[in-house]
PDB file of N, CA, C, O and CB in Angstrom:
ATOM      1  N   MET A   1    -134.515 137.050-234.247  1.00  0.00           N
ATOM      2  CA  MET A   1    -133.911 138.305-234.338  1.00  0.00           C
ATOM      3  C   MET A   1    -132.401 138.137-234.642  1.00  0.00           C
ATOM      4  O   MET A   1    -131.790 138.935-235.352  1.00  0.00           O
ATOM      5  CB  MET A   1    -134.153 139.082-233.062  1.00  0.00           C
ATOM      6  N   ASN A   2    -131.833 137.048-234.060  1.00  0.00           N
ATOM      7  CA  ASN A   2    -130.362 136.710-234.290  1.00  0.00           C
ATOM      8  C   ASN A   2    -130.163 136.589-235.892  1.00  0.00           C
ATOM      9  O   ASN A   2    -129.228 137.136-236.476  1.00  0.00           O
ATOM     10  CB  ASN A   2    -129.934 135.238-233.490  1.00  0.00           C
ATOM     11  N   ARG A   3    -131.102 135.848-236.502  1.00  0.00           N
ATOM     12  CA  ARG A   3    -130.934 135.506-237.884  1.00  0.00           C
ATOM     13  C   ARG A   3    -131.096 136.805-238.800  1.00  0.00           C
ATOM     14  O   ARG A   3    -130.413 137.038-239.798  1.00  0.00           O
ATOM     15  CB  ARG A   3    -131.980 134.391-238.268  1.00  0.00           C
ATOM     16  N   VAL A   4    -132.027 137.539-238.335  1.00  0.00           N
ATOM     17  CA  VAL A   4    -132.196 138.947-239.052  1.00  0.00           C
ATOM     18  C   VAL A   4    -130.898 139.772-238.912  1.00  0.00           C
ATOM     19  O   VAL A   4    -130.365 140.326-239.873  1.00  0.00           O
ATOM     20  CB  VAL A   4    -133.453 139.829-238.389  1.00  0.00           C
ATOM     21  N   GLY A   5    -130.443 139.814-237.692  1.00  0.00           N
ATOM     22  CA  GLY A   5    -129.189 140.648-237.330  1.00  0.00           C
ATOM     23  C   GLY A   5    -128.020 140.052-238.239  1.00  0.00           C
ATOM     24  O   GLY A   5    -127.309 140.830-238.874  1.00  0.00           O
ATOM     25  N   ALA A   6    -127.845 138.851-238.295  1.00  0.00           N
ATOM     26  CA  ALA A   6    -126.650 138.389-239.155  1.00  0.00           C
ATOM     27  C   ALA A   6    -126.816 138.372-240.464  1.00  0.00           C
ATOM     28  O   ALA A   6    -125.802 138.342-241.161  1.00  0.00           O
ATOM     29  CB  ALA A   6    -126.225 137.140-238.879  1.00  0.00           C
ATOM     30  N   LEU A   7    -128.055 138.388-241.056  1.00  0.00           N
ATOM     31  CA  LEU A   7    -128.337 138.589-242.467  1.00  0.00           C
ATOM     32  C   LEU A   7    -128.087 140.252-242.683  1.00  0.00           C
ATOM     33  O   LEU A   7    -127.439 140.726-243.616  1.00  0.00           O
ATOM     34  CB  LEU A   7    -129.974 138.045-242.848  1.00  0.00           C
ATOM     35  N   ALA A   8    -128.566 140.816-241.905  1.00  0.00           N
ATOM     36  CA  ALA A   8    -128.489 142.379-242.060  1.00  0.00           C
ATOM     37  C   ALA A   8    -126.933 142.715-242.180  1.00  0.00           C
ATOM     38  O   ALA A   8    -126.504 143.410-243.101  1.00  0.00           O
ATOM     39  CB  ALA A   8    -129.208 143.220-240.681  1.00  0.00           C
ATOM     40  N   GLU A   9    -126.163 142.204-241.240  1.00  0.00           N
ATOM     41  CA  GLU A   9    -124.667 142.560-241.282  1.00  0.00           C
ATOM     42  C   GLU A   9    -124.086 142.073-242.544  1.00  0.00           C
ATOM     43  O   GLU A   9    -123.315 142.802-243.169  1.00  0.00           O
ATOM     44  CB  GLU A   9    -123.858 141.941-240.079  1.00  0.00           C
ATOM     45  N   LYS A  10    -124.398 140.879-242.973  1.00  0.00           N
ATOM     46  CA  LYS A  10    -123.852 140.275-244.124  1.00  0.00           C
ATOM     47  C   LYS A  10    -124.186 141.078-245.278  1.00  0.00           C
ATOM     48  O   LYS A  10    -123.352 141.194-246.176  1.00  0.00           O
ATOM     49  CB  LYS A  10    -124.305 138.906-244.292  1.00  0.00           C
ATOM     50  N   GLN A  11    -125.369 141.674-245.361  1.00  0.00           N
ATOM     51  CA  GLN A  11    -125.857 142.303-246.514  1.00  0.00           C
ATOM     52  C   GLN A  11    -125.516 143.825-246.478  1.00  0.00           C
ATOM     53  O   GLN A  11    -125.774 144.537-247.448  1.00  0.00           O
ATOM     54  CB  GLN A  11    -127.355 142.056-246.630  1.00  0.00           C
ATOM     55  N   GLY A  12    -124.921 144.323-245.326  1.00  0.00           N
ATOM     56  CA  GLY A  12    -124.535 145.707-245.205  1.00  0.00           C
ATOM     57  C   GLY A  12    -125.775 146.680-244.923  1.00  0.00           C
ATOM     58  O   GLY A  12    -125.743 147.870-245.236  1.00  0.00           O
ATOM     59  N   HIS A  13    -126.829 146.093-244.327  1.00  0.00           N
ATOM     60  CA  HIS A  13    -127.959 146.892-243.870  1.00  0.00           C
ATOM     61  C   HIS A  13    -127.957 147.023-242.424  1.00  0.00           C
ATOM     62  O   HIS A  13    -127.381 146.198-241.715  1.00  0.00           O
ATOM     63  CB  HIS A  13    -129.240 146.323-244.306  1.00  0.00           C
ATOM     64  N   HIS A  14    -128.642 148.126-241.912  1.00  0.00           N
ATOM     65  CA  HIS A  14    -128.790 148.396-240.594  1.00  0.00           C
ATOM     66  C   HIS A  14    -130.108 148.815-240.240  1.00  0.00           C
ATOM     67  O   HIS A  14    -130.381 149.998-240.033  1.00  0.00           O
ATOM     68  CB  HIS A  14    -127.895 149.304-240.207  1.00  0.00           C
ATOM     69  N   PRO A  15    -131.012 147.794-240.156  1.00  0.00           N
ATOM     70  CA  PRO A  15    -132.488 148.055-239.713  1.00  0.00           C
ATOM     71  C   PRO A  15    -132.780 148.243-238.385  1.00  0.00           C
ATOM     72  O   PRO A  15    -132.197 147.555-237.547  1.00  0.00           O
ATOM     73  CB  PRO A  15    -133.322 147.034-240.061  1.00  0.00           C
ATOM     74  N   ASP A  16    -133.704 149.182-238.016  1.00  0.00           N
ATOM     75  CA  ASP A  16    -134.253 149.278-236.674  1.00  0.00           C
ATOM     76  C   ASP A  16    -135.079 148.103-236.333  1.00  0.00           C
ATOM     77  O   ASP A  16    -135.948 147.720-237.117  1.00  0.00           O
ATOM     78  CB  ASP A  16    -135.056 150.505-236.517  1.00  0.00           C
ATOM     79  N   ILE A  17    -134.852 147.492-235.177  1.00  0.00           N
ATOM     80  CA  ILE A  17    -135.672 146.362-234.875  1.00  0.00           C
ATOM     81  C   ILE A  17    -136.210 146.501-233.439  1.00  0.00           C
ATOM     82  O   ILE A  17    -135.484 146.615-232.451  1.00  0.00           O
ATOM     83  CB  ILE A  17    -134.878 145.053-235.058  1.00  0.00           C
ATOM     84  N   LEU A  18    -137.515 146.481-233.423  1.00  0.00           N
ATOM     85  CA  LEU A  18    -138.167 146.512-232.207  1.00  0.00           C
ATOM     86  C   LEU A  18    -138.844 145.126-231.804  1.00  0.00           C
ATOM     87  O   LEU A  18    -139.546 144.480-232.582  1.00  0.00           O
ATOM     88  CB  LEU A  18    -139.161 147.606-232.274  1.00  0.00           C
ATOM     89  N   LEU A  19    -138.585 144.788-230.646  1.00  0.00           N
ATOM     90  CA  LEU A  19    -138.846 143.475-230.116  1.00  0.00           C
ATOM     91  C   LEU A  19    -139.881 143.754-229.017  1.00  0.00           C
ATOM     92  O   LEU A  19    -139.502 144.392-228.035  1.00  0.00           O
ATOM     93  CB  LEU A  19    -137.507 142.730-229.573  1.00  0.00           C
ATOM     94  N   ALA A  20    -141.159 143.333-229.093  1.00  0.00           N
ATOM     95  CA  ALA A  20    -142.185 143.536-228.140  1.00  0.00           C
ATOM     96  C   ALA A  20    -142.805 142.065-227.817  1.00  0.00           C
ATOM     97  O   ALA A  20    -142.578 141.056-228.485  1.00  0.00           O
ATOM     98  CB  ALA A  20    -143.288 144.598-228.727  1.00  0.00           C
ATOM     99  N   TRP A  21    -143.583 142.138-226.730  1.00  0.00           N
ATOM    100  CA  TRP A  21    -144.186 140.706-226.419  1.00  0.00           C
ATOM    101  C   TRP A  21    -145.112 140.324-227.672  1.00  0.00           C
ATOM    102  O   TRP A  21    -146.045 141.036-228.045  1.00  0.00           O
ATOM    103  CB  TRP A  21    -145.142 140.707-224.927  1.00  0.00           C
ATOM    104  N   GLY A  22    -144.755 139.155-228.255  1.00  0.00           N
ATOM    105  CA  GLY A  22    -145.556 138.586-229.357  1.00  0.00           C
ATOM    106  C   GLY A  22    -145.430 139.164-230.658  1.00  0.00           C
ATOM    107  O   GLY A  22    -146.169 138.779-231.564  1.00  0.00           O
ATOM    108  N   LYS A  23    -144.413 140.209-230.875  1.00  0.00           N
ATOM    109  CA  LYS A  23    -144.388 140.738-232.101  1.00  0.00           C
ATOM    110  C   LYS A  23    -142.837 141.238-232.387  1.00  0.00           C
ATOM    111  O   LYS A  23    -142.091 141.399-231.421  1.00  0.00           O
ATOM    112  CB  LYS A  23    -145.482 141.872-232.173  1.00  0.00           C
ATOM    113  N   ALA A  24    -142.424 141.450-233.567  1.00  0.00           N
ATOM    114  CA  ALA A  24    -141.169 142.072-233.847  1.00  0.00           C
ATOM    115  C   ALA A  24    -141.457 143.032-235.126  1.00  0.00           C
ATOM    116  O   ALA A  24    -142.165 142.658-236.061  1.00  0.00           O
ATOM    117  CB  ALA A  24    -139.993 140.925-234.119  1.00  0.00           C
ATOM    118  N   GLU A  25    -140.840 144.298-235.073  1.00  0.00           N
ATOM    119  CA  GLU A  25    -141.119 145.214-236.203  1.00  0.00           C
ATOM    120  C   GLU A  25    -139.868 145.678-236.608  1.00  0.00           C
ATOM    121  O   GLU A  25    -139.097 146.148-235.770  1.00  0.00           O
ATOM    122  CB  GLU A  25    -142.044 146.374-235.882  1.00  0.00           C
ATOM    123  N   ILE A  26    -139.543 145.599-237.888  1.00  0.00           N
ATOM    124  CA  ILE A  26    -138.357 145.880-238.605  1.00  0.00           C
ATOM    125  C   ILE A  26    -138.792 147.179-239.449  1.00  0.00           C
ATOM    126  O   ILE A  26    -139.824 147.207-240.119  1.00  0.00           O
ATOM    127  CB  ILE A  26    -137.853 144.573-239.526  1.00  0.00           C
ATOM    128  N   THR A  27    -137.932 148.202-239.347  1.00  0.00           N
ATOM    129  CA  THR A  27    -137.895 149.304-240.174  1.00  0.00           C
ATOM    130  C   THR A  27    -136.565 149.588-240.894  1.00  0.00           C
ATOM    131  O   THR A  27    -135.530 149.782-240.257  1.00  0.00           O
ATOM    132  CB  THR A  27    -138.268 150.401-239.408  1.00  0.00           C
ATOM    133  N   MET A  28    -136.621 149.610-242.291  1.00  0.00           N
ATOM    134  CA  MET A  28    -135.530 149.861-242.969  1.00  0.00           C
ATOM    135  C   MET A  28    -135.541 151.133-243.951  1.00  0.00           C
ATOM    136  O   MET A  28    -136.589 151.358-244.556  1.00  0.00           O
ATOM    137  CB  MET A  28    -135.263 148.687-243.634  1.00  0.00           C
ATOM    138  N   TRP A  29    -134.555 151.886-244.122  1.00  0.00           N
ATOM    139  CA  TRP A  29    -134.436 152.753-245.153  1.00  0.00           C
ATOM    140  C   TRP A  29    -133.042 153.105-245.409  1.00  0.00           C
ATOM    141  O   TRP A  29    -132.174 152.827-244.581  1.00  0.00           O
ATOM    142  CB  TRP A  29    -135.206 153.875-244.920  1.00  0.00           C
ATOM    143  N   THR A  30    -132.756 153.744-246.586  1.00  0.00           N
ATOM    144  CA  THR A  30    -131.274 154.138-246.904  1.00  0.00           C
ATOM    145  C   THR A  30    -131.133 155.673-246.651  1.00  0.00           C
ATOM    146  O   THR A  30    -131.677 156.591-247.265  1.00  0.00           O
ATOM    147  CB  THR A  30    -130.851 153.775-248.515  1.00  0.00           C
ATOM    148  N   HIS A  31    -130.298 155.723-245.632  1.00  0.00           N
ATOM    149  CA  HIS A  31    -130.077 157.116-245.039  1.00  0.00           C
ATOM    150  C   HIS A  31    -129.495 158.061-246.119  1.00  0.00           C
ATOM    151  O   HIS A  31    -129.796 159.254-246.070  1.00  0.00           O
ATOM    152  CB  HIS A  31    -129.063 157.056-243.768  1.00  0.00           C
ATOM    153  N   LYS A  32    -128.650 157.577-247.126  1.00  0.00           N
ATOM    154  CA  LYS A  32    -128.060 158.453-248.156  1.00  0.00           C
ATOM    155  C   LYS A  32    -129.192 159.044-248.882  1.00  0.00           C
ATOM    156  O   LYS A  32    -129.028 160.225-249.189  1.00  0.00           O
ATOM    157  CB  LYS A  32    -127.097 157.704-249.128  1.00  0.00           C
ATOM    158  N   ILE A  33    -130.233 158.533-249.208  1.00  0.00           N
ATOM    159  CA  ILE A  33    -131.323 159.230-250.024  1.00  0.00           C
ATOM    160  C   ILE A  33    -132.631 159.447-249.308  1.00  0.00           C
ATOM    161  O   ILE A  33    -133.655 159.851-249.861  1.00  0.00           O
ATOM    162  CB  ILE A  33    -131.629 158.432-251.268  1.00  0.00           C
ATOM    163  N   ASP A  34    -132.507 159.135-247.989  1.00  0.00           N
ATOM    164  CA  ASP A  34    -133.727 159.414-246.970  1.00  0.00           C
ATOM    165  C   ASP A  34    -134.863 158.766-247.500  1.00  0.00           C
ATOM    166  O   ASP A  34    -135.933 159.369-247.584  1.00  0.00           O
ATOM    167  CB  ASP A  34    -134.104 160.974-246.750  1.00  0.00           C
ATOM    168  N   GLY A  35    -134.722 157.496-247.896  1.00  0.00           N
ATOM    169  CA  GLY A  35    -135.866 156.785-248.570  1.00  0.00           C
ATOM    170  C   GLY A  35    -135.600 155.339-248.835  1.00  0.00           C
ATOM    171  O   GLY A  35    -134.561 154.853-248.387  1.00  0.00           O
ATOM    172  N   LEU A  36    -136.390 154.643-249.483  1.00  0.00           N
ATOM    173  CA  LEU A  36    -136.187 153.231-249.885  1.00  0.00           C
ATOM    174  C   LEU A  36    -135.505 152.907-251.193  1.00  0.00           C
ATOM    175  O   LEU A  36    -135.673 153.629-252.176  1.00  0.00           O
ATOM    176  CB  LEU A  36    -137.440 152.609-249.930  1.00  0.00           C
ATOM    177  N   THR A  37    -134.829 151.960-251.217  1.00  0.00           N
ATOM    178  CA  THR A  37    -134.110 151.616-252.608  1.00  0.00           C
ATOM    179  C   THR A  37    -134.482 150.159-252.893  1.00  0.00           C
ATOM    180  O   THR A  37    -135.089 149.466-252.077  1.00  0.00           O
ATOM    181  CB  THR A  37    -132.377 151.787-252.559  1.00  0.00           C
ATOM    182  N   GLU A  38    -134.101 149.754-254.043  1.00  0.00           N
ATOM    183  CA  GLU A  38    -134.476 148.474-254.461  1.00  0.00           C
ATOM    184  C   GLU A  38    -133.859 147.416-253.554  1.00  0.00           C
ATOM    185  O   GLU A  38    -134.395 146.328-253.343  1.00  0.00           O
ATOM    186  CB  GLU A  38    -134.088 148.272-255.880  1.00  0.00           C
ATOM    187  N   SER A  39    -132.626 147.829-253.000  1.00  0.00           N
ATOM    188  CA  SER A  39    -131.858 146.909-252.222  1.00  0.00           C
ATOM    189  C   SER A  39    -132.682 146.757-250.703  1.00  0.00           C
ATOM    190  O   SER A  39    -132.609 145.696-250.082  1.00  0.00           O
ATOM    191  CB  SER A  39    -130.230 147.524-252.092  1.00  0.00           C
ATOM    192  N   ASP A  40    -133.293 147.664-250.296  1.00  0.00           N
ATOM    193  CA  ASP A  40    -134.212 147.659-249.188  1.00  0.00           C
ATOM    194  C   ASP A  40    -135.356 146.610-249.446  1.00  0.00           C
ATOM    195  O   ASP A  40    -135.678 145.788-248.589  1.00  0.00           O
ATOM    196  CB  ASP A  40    -134.794 149.101-248.977  1.00  0.00           C
ATOM    197  N   PHE A  41    -135.892 146.684-250.567  1.00  0.00           N
ATOM    198  CA  PHE A  41    -137.023 145.798-250.842  1.00  0.00           C
ATOM    199  C   PHE A  41    -136.396 144.201-250.930  1.00  0.00           C
ATOM    200  O   PHE A  41    -137.030 143.233-250.510  1.00  0.00           O
ATOM    201  CB  PHE A  41    -137.795 146.317-252.325  1.00  0.00           C
ATOM    202  N   ILE A  42    -135.276 144.120-251.444  1.00  0.00           N
ATOM    203  CA  ILE A  42    -134.715 142.684-251.542  1.00  0.00           C
ATOM    204  C   ILE A  42    -134.378 142.313-250.085  1.00  0.00           C
ATOM    205  O   ILE A  42    -134.561 141.164-249.684  1.00  0.00           O
ATOM    206  CB  ILE A  42    -133.337 142.565-252.546  1.00  0.00           C
ATOM    207  N   MET A  43    -133.934 143.192-249.368  1.00  0.00           N
ATOM    208  CA  MET A  43    -133.586 142.690-247.964  1.00  0.00           C
ATOM    209  C   MET A  43    -134.889 142.373-247.278  1.00  0.00           C
ATOM    210  O   MET A  43    -134.975 141.353-246.594  1.00  0.00           O
ATOM    211  CB  MET A  43    -132.742 143.781-247.092  1.00  0.00           C
ATOM    212  N   ALA A  44    -135.939 143.219-247.428  1.00  0.00           N
ATOM    213  CA  ALA A  44    -137.121 142.848-246.766  1.00  0.00           C
ATOM    214  C   ALA A  44    -137.665 141.402-247.172  1.00  0.00           C
ATOM    215  O   ALA A  44    -138.089 140.602-246.337  1.00  0.00           O
ATOM    216  CB  ALA A  44    -138.143 143.910-247.048  1.00  0.00           C
ATOM    217  N   ALA A  45    -137.612 141.166-248.472  1.00  0.00           N
ATOM    218  CA  ALA A  45    -137.967 139.752-248.925  1.00  0.00           C
ATOM    219  C   ALA A  45    -137.193 138.739-248.242  1.00  0.00           C
ATOM    220  O   ALA A  45    -137.782 137.752-247.802  1.00  0.00           O
ATOM    221  CB  ALA A  45    -137.757 139.559-250.399  1.00  0.00           C
ATOM    222  N   LYS A  46    -135.931 138.868-248.100  1.00  0.00           N
ATOM    223  CA  LYS A  46    -134.996 137.925-247.584  1.00  0.00           C
ATOM    224  C   LYS A  46    -135.448 137.630-245.958  1.00  0.00           C
ATOM    225  O   LYS A  46    -135.502 136.525-245.418  1.00  0.00           O
ATOM    226  CB  LYS A  46    -133.417 138.571-247.761  1.00  0.00           C
ATOM    227  N   ILE A  47    -135.736 138.881-245.385  1.00  0.00           N
ATOM    228  CA  ILE A  47    -136.247 138.661-244.048  1.00  0.00           C
ATOM    229  C   ILE A  47    -137.544 138.001-243.937  1.00  0.00           C
ATOM    230  O   ILE A  47    -137.703 137.181-243.032  1.00  0.00           O
ATOM    231  CB  ILE A  47    -136.336 139.870-243.378  1.00  0.00           C
ATOM    232  N   ASP A  48    -138.489 138.262-244.749  1.00  0.00           N
ATOM    233  CA  ASP A  48    -139.721 137.457-244.873  1.00  0.00           C
ATOM    234  C   ASP A  48    -139.496 136.118-245.014  1.00  0.00           C
ATOM    235  O   ASP A  48    -140.274 135.345-244.454  1.00  0.00           O
ATOM    236  CB  ASP A  48    -140.512 137.841-245.932  1.00  0.00           C
ATOM    237  N   ARG A  49    -138.520 135.665-245.699  1.00  0.00           N
ATOM    238  CA  ARG A  49    -138.302 134.241-245.954  1.00  0.00           C
ATOM    239  C   ARG A  49    -137.678 133.585-244.736  1.00  0.00           C
ATOM    240  O   ARG A  49    -137.910 132.400-244.494  1.00  0.00           O
ATOM    241  CB  ARG A  49    -137.407 134.034-247.192  1.00  0.00           C
ATOM    242  N   LEU A  50    -136.914 134.302-243.984  1.00  0.00           N
ATOM    243  CA  LEU A  50    -136.439 133.701-242.636  1.00  0.00           C
ATOM    244  C   LEU A  50    -137.631 133.708-241.676  1.00  0.00           C
ATOM    245  O   LEU A  50    -137.526 132.814-240.836  1.00  0.00           O
ATOM    246  CB  LEU A  50    -135.181 134.557-241.973  1.00  0.00           C
ATOM    247  N   ALA A  51    -138.666 134.408-241.561  1.00  0.00           N
ATOM    248  CA  ALA A  51    -139.894 134.270-240.717  1.00  0.00           C
ATOM    249  C   ALA A  51    -140.847 133.267-241.262  1.00  0.00           C
ATOM    250  O   ALA A  51    -141.658 132.714-240.519  1.00  0.00           O
ATOM    251  CB  ALA A  51    -140.612 135.592-240.585  1.00  0.00           C
ATOM    252  N   GLY A  52    -140.780 133.023-242.488  1.00  0.00           N
ATOM    253  CA  GLY A  52    -141.725 132.031-243.024  1.00  0.00           C
ATOM    254  C   GLY A  52    -141.425 130.598-242.907  1.00  0.00           C
ATOM    255  O   GLY A  52    -142.212 129.764-243.354  1.00  0.00           O
TER     256      GLY A  52
END
């Protein structure tokens, strides 16, 4: 979670992070357009690499 938070801060993203026993759920969207942008998908791929 700390690595995701640091990456999000560096990239200018503000994901919602839910931490529960045995799992973490990350939700992202761009507030300006009330949806997803290419940047959100790039950030998701970077987060996947951190987890892998």
